[in-house]
N, CA, C and O atoms as CSV, one atom per row, in Angstrom:
chain,resi,resn,atom,element,x,y,z
A,1,MET,N,N,-67.458,-15.808,162.301
A,1,MET,CA,C,-68.087,-16.505,163.405
A,1,MET,C,C,-67.327,-17.803,163.659
A,1,MET,O,O,-67.046,-18.558,162.729
A,2,ARG,N,N,-67.008,-18.049,164.881
A,2,ARG,CA,C,-66.285,-19.265,165.239
A,2,ARG,C,C,-67.169,-20.498,165.076
A,2,ARG,O,O,-68.379,-20.458,165.299
A,3,VAL,N,N,-66.535,-21.576,164.687
A,3,VAL,CA,C,-67.234,-22.839,164.463
A,3,VAL,C,C,-67.899,-23.344,165.739
A,3,VAL,O,O,-68.934,-24.007,165.678
A,4,GLY,N,N,-67.320,-23.040,166.876
A,4,GLY,CA,C,-67.861,-23.509,168.151
A,4,GLY,C,C,-69.304,-23.101,168.392
A,4,GLY,O,O,-70.019,-23.778,169.132
A,5,TRP,N,N,-69.745,-22.006,167.781
A,5,TRP,CA,C,-71.126,-21.557,167.953
A,5,TRP,C,C,-72.115,-22.590,167.420
A,5,TRP,O,O,-73.205,-22.744,167.972
A,6,THR,N,N,-71.749,-23.295,166.361
A,6,THR,CA,C,-72.685,-24.227,165.740
A,6,THR,C,C,-72.269,-25.688,165.874
A,6,THR,O,O,-72.987,-26.581,165.426
A,7,LYS,N,N,-71.134,-25.930,166.476
A,7,LYS,CA,C,-70.642,-27.304,166.623
A,7,LYS,C,C,-71.638,-28.136,167.440
A,7,LYS,O,O,-72.053,-27.738,168.529
A,8,GLY,N,N,-72.006,-29.279,166.900
A,8,GLY,CA,C,-72.899,-30.188,167.596
A,8,GLY,C,C,-74.375,-29.875,167.442
A,8,GLY,O,O,-75.214,-30.607,167.968
A,9,LEU,N,N,-74.713,-28.807,166.735
A,9,LEU,CA,C,-76.114,-28.453,166.540
A,9,LEU,C,C,-76.646,-29.099,165.273
A,9,LEU,O,O,-75.895,-29.354,164.331
A,10,ASP,N,N,-77.953,-29.363,165.255
A,10,ASP,CA,C,-78.529,-29.861,164.003
A,10,ASP,C,C,-78.542,-28.708,162.993
A,10,ASP,O,O,-78.386,-27.545,163.363
A,11,LYS,N,N,-78.725,-29.041,161.741
A,11,LYS,CA,C,-78.590,-28.072,160.658
A,11,LYS,C,C,-79.526,-26.870,160.817
A,11,LYS,O,O,-79.123,-25.726,160.608
A,12,GLU,N,N,-80.758,-27.139,161.183
A,12,GLU,CA,C,-81.745,-26.065,161.335
A,12,GLU,C,C,-81.362,-25.083,162.438
A,12,GLU,O,O,-81.441,-23.869,162.254
A,13,LEU,N,N,-80.953,-25.611,163.571
A,13,LEU,CA,C,-80.549,-24.750,164.682
A,13,LEU,C,C,-79.268,-23.992,164.344
A,13,LEU,O,O,-79.126,-22.828,164.720
A,14,ALA,N,N,-78.341,-24.628,163.647
A,14,ALA,CA,C,-77.095,-23.963,163.239
A,14,ALA,C,C,-77.397,-22.774,162.335
A,14,ALA,O,O,-76.767,-21.722,162.454
A,15,ILE,N,N,-78.348,-22.940,161.444
A,15,ILE,CA,C,-78.739,-21.833,160.556
A,15,ILE,C,C,-79.331,-20.689,161.380
A,15,ILE,O,O,-79.039,-19.521,161.123
A,16,ALA,N,N,-80.153,-21.019,162.357
A,16,ALA,CA,C,-80.750,-19.999,163.219
A,16,ALA,C,C,-79.679,-19.259,164.018
A,16,ALA,O,O,-79.740,-18.038,164.157
A,17,VAL,N,N,-78.706,-19.991,164.538
A,17,VAL,CA,C,-77.626,-19.370,165.317
A,17,VAL,C,C,-76.818,-18.436,164.427
A,17,VAL,O,O,-76.490,-17.323,164.838
A,18,ARG,N,N,-76.493,-18.869,163.222
A,18,ARG,CA,C,-75.749,-18.009,162.292
A,18,ARG,C,C,-76.530,-16.726,162.000
A,18,ARG,O,O,-75.959,-15.636,161.970
A,19,GLY,N,N,-77.828,-16.864,161.787
A,19,GLY,CA,C,-78.657,-15.693,161.518
A,19,GLY,C,C,-78.709,-14.738,162.690
A,19,GLY,O,O,-78.583,-13.525,162.519
A,20,ASN,N,N,-78.893,-15.280,163.876
A,20,ASN,CA,C,-78.930,-14.435,165.077
A,20,ASN,C,C,-77.590,-13.758,165.324
A,20,ASN,O,O,-77.546,-12.605,165.755
A,21,PHE,N,N,-76.505,-14.462,165.057
A,21,PHE,CA,C,-75.172,-13.889,165.222
A,21,PHE,C,C,-75.024,-12.676,164.300
A,21,PHE,O,O,-74.562,-11.618,164.729
A,22,ALA,N,N,-75.413,-12.833,163.046
A,22,ALA,CA,C,-75.301,-11.748,162.075
A,22,ALA,C,C,-76.194,-10.562,162.458
A,22,ALA,O,O,-75.792,-9.408,162.306
A,23,GLU,N,N,-77.385,-10.842,162.947
A,23,GLU,CA,C,-78.324,-9.783,163.314
A,23,GLU,C,C,-77.882,-9.002,164.550
A,23,GLU,O,O,-78.320,-7.871,164.758
A,24,ALA,N,N,-77.039,-9.586,165.348
A,24,ALA,CA,C,-76.630,-8.960,166.611
A,24,ALA,C,C,-75.353,-8.133,166.466
A,24,ALA,O,O,-74.637,-7.938,167.447
A,25,LEU,N,N,-75.059,-7.649,165.275
A,25,LEU,CA,C,-73.816,-6.926,165.037
A,25,LEU,C,C,-73.657,-5.710,165.950
A,25,LEU,O,O,-72.585,-5.499,166.517
A,26,VAL,N,N,-74.698,-4.921,166.094
A,26,VAL,CA,C,-74.619,-3.721,166.935
A,26,VAL,C,C,-74.339,-4.106,168.383
A,26,VAL,O,O,-73.507,-3.481,169.041
A,27,MET,N,N,-75.026,-5.125,168.879
A,27,MET,CA,C,-74.808,-5.567,170.258
A,27,MET,C,C,-73.410,-6.139,170.447
A,27,MET,O,O,-72.773,-5.893,171.472
A,28,ARG,N,N,-72.931,-6.895,169.475
A,28,ARG,CA,C,-71.593,-7.467,169.595
A,28,ARG,C,C,-70.524,-6.378,169.569
A,28,ARG,O,O,-69.527,-6.469,170.286
A,29,ARG,N,N,-70.725,-5.359,168.755
A,29,ARG,CA,C,-69.766,-4.241,168.735
A,29,ARG,C,C,-69.762,-3.505,170.070
A,29,ARG,O,O,-68.705,-3.118,170.569
A,30,ARG,N,N,-70.932,-3.317,170.638
A,30,ARG,CA,C,-71.007,-2.650,171.951
A,30,ARG,C,C,-70.360,-3.512,173.026
A,30,ARG,O,O,-69.618,-3.005,173.867
A,31,LEU,N,N,-70.637,-4.807,173.003
A,31,LEU,CA,C,-70.028,-5.722,173.962
A,31,LEU,C,C,-68.512,-5.728,173.814
A,31,LEU,O,O,-67.788,-5.768,174.809
A,32,LYS,N,N,-68.032,-5.690,172.578
A,32,LYS,CA,C,-66.592,-5.634,172.335
A,32,LYS,C,C,-65.986,-4.426,173.042
A,32,LYS,O,O,-64.964,-4.552,173.717
A,33,GLN,N,N,-66.609,-3.254,172.891
A,33,GLN,CA,C,-66.077,-2.054,173.521
A,33,GLN,C,C,-66.117,-2.154,175.043
A,33,GLN,O,O,-65.168,-1.752,175.716
A,34,LEU,N,N,-67.205,-2.684,175.584
A,34,LEU,CA,C,-67.301,-2.842,177.042
A,34,LEU,C,C,-66.204,-3.762,177.572
A,34,LEU,O,O,-65.597,-3.479,178.606
A,35,LEU,N,N,-65.951,-4.859,176.864
A,35,LEU,CA,C,-64.913,-5.806,177.295
A,35,LEU,C,C,-63.523,-5.189,177.175
A,35,LEU,O,O,-62.687,-5.377,178.059
A,36,LEU,N,N,-63.265,-4.457,176.097
A,36,LEU,CA,C,-61.964,-3.795,175.946
A,36,LEU,C,C,-61.747,-2.755,177.036
A,36,LEU,O,O,-60.627,-2.585,177.519
A,37,ASP,N,N,-62.810,-2.060,177.425
A,37,ASP,CA,C,-62.708,-1.098,178.530
A,37,ASP,C,C,-62.342,-1.803,179.828
A,37,ASP,O,O,-61.542,-1.292,180.611
A,38,LYS,N,N,-62.926,-2.977,180.058
A,38,LYS,CA,C,-62.604,-3.747,181.270
A,38,LYS,C,C,-61.154,-4.211,181.253
A,38,LYS,O,O,-60.483,-4.188,182.285
A,39,VAL,N,N,-60.668,-4.631,180.097
A,39,VAL,CA,C,-59.260,-5.025,179.977
A,39,VAL,C,C,-58.369,-3.838,180.299
A,39,VAL,O,O,-57.389,-3.971,181.032
A,40,ASP,N,N,-58.705,-2.682,179.754
A,40,ASP,CA,C,-57.906,-1.474,179.984
A,40,ASP,C,C,-57.853,-1.108,181.463
A,40,ASP,O,O,-56.785,-0.796,181.991
A,41,VAL,N,N,-58.993,-1.146,182.124
A,41,VAL,CA,C,-59.035,-0.827,183.562
A,41,VAL,C,C,-58.198,-1.822,184.353
A,41,VAL,O,O,-57.438,-1.430,185.240
A,42,SER,N,N,-58.331,-3.095,184.040
A,42,SER,CA,C,-57.563,-4.128,184.736
A,42,SER,C,C,-56.066,-3.905,184.555
A,42,SER,O,O,-55.295,-4.041,185.504
A,43,GLN,N,N,-55.663,-3.568,183.351
A,43,GLN,CA,C,-54.242,-3.341,183.093
A,43,GLN,C,C,-53.727,-2.106,183.826
A,43,GLN,O,O,-52.623,-2.124,184.370
A,44,ARG,N,N,-54.518,-1.035,183.845
A,44,ARG,CA,C,-54.092,0.171,184.562
A,44,ARG,C,C,-53.941,-0.092,186.052
A,44,ARG,O,O,-52.981,0.363,186.673
A,45,ILE,N,N,-54.888,-0.827,186.624
A,45,ILE,CA,C,-54.826,-1.132,188.055
A,45,ILE,C,C,-53.623,-2.012,188.357
A,45,ILE,O,O,-52.918,-1.772,189.337
A,46,SER,N,N,-53.377,-3.015,187.544
A,46,SER,CA,C,-52.278,-3.943,187.821
A,46,SER,C,C,-50.911,-3.303,187.606
A,46,SER,O,O,-49.914,-3.769,188.157
A,47,ARG,N,N,-50.858,-2.233,186.804
A,47,ARG,CA,C,-49.580,-1.534,186.598
A,47,ARG,C,C,-49.287,-0.529,187.698
A,47,ARG,O,O,-48.169,-0.023,187.799
A,48,GLY,N,N,-50.285,-0.239,188.523
A,48,GLY,CA,C,-50.107,0.751,189.580
A,48,GLY,C,C,-49.107,0.292,190.636
A,48,GLY,O,O,-48.880,-0.904,190.821
A,49,LYS,N,N,-48.521,1.256,191.316
A,49,LYS,CA,C,-47.510,0.961,192.340
A,49,LYS,C,C,-48.140,0.635,193.696
A,49,LYS,O,O,-47.432,0.228,194.617
A,50,ASP,N,N,-49.432,0.805,193.830
A,50,ASP,CA,C,-50.094,0.626,195.119
A,50,ASP,C,C,-49.970,-0.792,195.663
A,50,ASP,O,O,-49.943,-0.977,196.880
A,51,GLY,N,N,-49.894,-1.787,194.803
A,51,GLY,CA,C,-49.913,-3.168,195.262
A,51,GLY,C,C,-48.580,-3.747,195.670
A,51,GLY,O,O,-48.530,-4.857,196.198
A,52,TYR,N,N,-47.491,-3.022,195.439
A,52,TYR,CA,C,-46.172,-3.582,195.720
A,52,TYR,C,C,-45.965,-3.938,197.194
A,52,TYR,O,O,-45.211,-4.861,197.505
A,53,ASP,N,N,-46.614,-3.229,198.084
A,53,ASP,CA,C,-46.440,-3.512,199.508
A,53,ASP,C,C,-47.312,-4.677,199.977
A,53,ASP,O,O,-47.265,-5.055,201.148
A,54,ASN,N,N,-48.093,-5.237,199.082
A,54,ASN,CA,C,-48.946,-6.370,199.397
A,54,ASN,C,C,-48.154,-7.668,199.228
A,54,ASN,O,O,-47.576,-7.915,198.170
A,55,ALA,N,N,-48.131,-8.483,200.264
A,55,ALA,CA,C,-47.379,-9.738,200.212
A,55,ALA,C,C,-47.930,-10.689,199.140
A,55,ALA,O,O,-47.215,-11.579,198.678
A,56,ASN,N,N,-49.165,-10.510,198.752
A,56,ASN,CA,C,-49.793,-11.359,197.737
A,56,ASN,C,C,-49.773,-10.720,196.352
A,56,ASN,O,O,-50.597,-11.064,195.504
A,57,TRP,N,N,-48.849,-9.801,196.111
A,57,TRP,CA,C,-48.804,-9.064,194.848
A,57,TRP,C,C,-48.726,-10.010,193.648
A,57,TRP,O,O,-49.413,-9.793,192.650
A,58,ALA,N,N,-47.915,-11.037,193.729
A,58,ALA,CA,C,-47.777,-11.965,192.601
A,58,ALA,C,C,-49.100,-12.663,192.292
A,58,ALA,O,O,-49.436,-12.879,191.128
A,59,TYR,N,N,-49.837,-13.008,193.322
A,59,TYR,CA,C,-51.140,-13.643,193.113
A,59,TYR,C,C,-52.135,-12.662,192.493
A,59,TYR,O,O,-52.940,-13.039,191.642
A,60,LEU,N,N,-52.075,-11.408,192.923
A,60,LEU,CA,C,-52.944,-10.387,192.349
A,60,LEU,C,C,-52.637,-10.192,190.866
A,60,LEU,O,O,-53.546,-10.034,190.052
A,61,GLN,N,N,-51.346,-10.204,190.522
A,61,GLN,CA,C,-50.959,-10.070,189.115
A,61,GLN,C,C,-51.433,-11.272,188.303
A,61,GLN,O,O,-51.934,-11.113,187.190
A,62,ALA,N,N,-51.279,-12.451,188.850
A,62,ALA,CA,C,-51.727,-13.661,188.153
A,62,ALA,C,C,-53.240,-13.623,187.952
A,62,ALA,O,O,-53.743,-14.012,186.897
A,63,ASP,N,N,-53.949,-13.160,188.954
A,63,ASP,CA,C,-55.400,-13.049,188.840
A,63,ASP,C,C,-55.788,-12.051,187.756
A,63,ASP,O,O,-56.703,-12.306,186.972
A,64,SER,N,N,-55.098,-10.923,187.711
A,64,SER,CA,C,-55.378,-9.917,186.685
A,64,SER,C,C,-55.139,-10.472,185.285
A,64,SER,O,O,-55.942,-10.253,184.378
A,65,ARG,N,N,-54.029,-11.193,185.115
A,65,ARG,CA,C,-53.735,-11.768,183.792
A,65,ARG,C,C,-54.793,-12.800,183.406
A,65,ARG,O,O,-55.207,-12.856,182.248
A,66,GLY,N,N,-55.233,-13.614,184.360
A,66,GLY,CA,C,-56.262,-14.609,184.071
A,66,GLY,C,C,-57.585,-13.955,183.704
A,66,GLY,O,O,-58.277,-14.414,182.795
A,67,TYR,N,N,-57.932,-12.896,184.401
A,67,TYR,CA,C,-59.157,-12.149,184.119
A,67,TYR,C,C,-59.104,-11.567,182.712
A,67,TYR,O,O,-60.065,-11.670,181.950
A,68,GLU,N,N,-57.971,-10.954,182.377
A,68,GLU,CA,C,-57.813,-10.362,181.054
A,68,GLU,C,C,-57.828,-11.434,179.962
A,68,GLU,O,O,-58.383,-11.216,178.885
A,69,ARG,N,N,-57.232,-12.567,180.233
A,69,ARG,CA,C,-57.239,-13.663,179.258
A,69,ARG,C,C,-58.670,-14.145,179.004
A,69,ARG,O,O,-59.040,-14.419,177.862
A,70,ALA,N,N,-59.468,-14.249,180.057
A,70,ALA,CA,C,-60.865,-14.672,179.909
A,70,ALA,C,C,-61.662,-13.643,179.103
A,70,ALA,O,O,-62.484,-14.014,178.265
A,71,LEU,N,N,-61.422,-12.364,179.350
A,71,LEU,CA,C,-62.106,-11.337,178.578
A,71,LEU,C,C,-61.744,-11.441,177.099
A,71,LEU,O,O,-62.602,-11.280,176.231
A,72,HIS,N,N,-60.471,-11.710,176.819
A,72,HIS,CA,C,-60.040,-11.858,175.425
A,72,HIS,C,C,-60.653,-13.100,174.775
A,72,HIS,O,O,-60.924,-13.091,173.574
A,73,GLU,N,N,-60.872,-14.143,175.529
A,73,GLU,CA,C,-61.527,-15.333,174.977
A,73,GLU,C,C,-62.959,-15.006,174.563
A,73,GLU,O,O,-63.427,-15.462,173.520
A,74,VAL,N,N,-63.650,-14.221,175.378
A,74,VAL,CA,C,-65.008,-13.811,175.025
A,74,VAL,C,C,-64.969,-12.906,173.795
A,74,VAL,O,O,-65.814,-13.021,172.907
A,75,LEU,N,N,-63.988,-12.009,173.745
A,75,LEU,CA,C,-63.854,-11.146,172.571
A,75,LEU,C,C,-63.683,-11.968,171.297
A,75,LEU,O,O,-64.275,-11.644,170.267
A,76,GLU,N,N,-62.890,-13.013,171.357
A,76,GLU,CA,C,-62.685,-13.855,170.192
A,76,GLU,C,C,-63.984,-14.537,169.767
A,76,GLU,O,O,-64.203,-14.752,168.575
A,77,LEU,N,N,-64.831,-14.873,170.703
A,77,LEU,CA,C,-66.099,-15.510,170.377
A,77,LEU,C,C,-67.061,-14.584,169.638
A,77,LEU,O,O,-67.847,-15.040,168.808
A,78,ILE,N,N,-67.003,-13.309,169.931
A,78,ILE,CA,C,-67.979,-12.386,169.342
A,78,ILE,C,C,-67.495,-11.738,168.047
A,78,ILE,O,O,-68.272,-11.064,167.372
A,79,LEU,N,N,-66.238,-11.928,167.694
A,79,LEU,CA,C,-65.737,-11.331,166.442
A,79,LEU,C,C,-66.327,-12.041,165.243
A,79,LEU,O,O,-66.657,-13.225,165.306
A,80,GLU,N,N,-66.456,-11.312,164.158
A,80,GLU,CA,C,-67.119,-11.845,162.965
A,80,GLU,C,C,-66.296,-12.896,162.213
A,80,GLU,O,O,-66.807,-13.982,161.938
A,81,ASN,N,N,-65.081,-12.612,161.886
A,81,ASN,CA,C,-64.315,-13.451,160.987
A,81,ASN,C,C,-63.148,-14.145,161.671
A,81,ASN,O,O,-61.997,-13.963,161.275
A,82,THR,N,N,-63.434,-14.930,162.683
A,82,THR,CA,C,-62.360,-15.676,163.359
A,82,THR,C,C,-62.623,-17.142,163.239
A,82,THR,O,O,-61.843,-17.953,163.738
């Protein structure tokens, strides 16, 4: 669990957050899979040849990379031992 989950919390609330994090293992695993699926779809779409004729292709690629980066940040938050 990342330190950011409990940073700035009083001791009692930090203990509660740690407990809830541990109890939510099944939900976090499911969320992990959902987020990885979204990353996969985004990557498949951005690799497609359909967008090359779009004058804004570079912006679309940048947007896709930013979206995927944000999904990975959420993934890092839900992992157990990071």
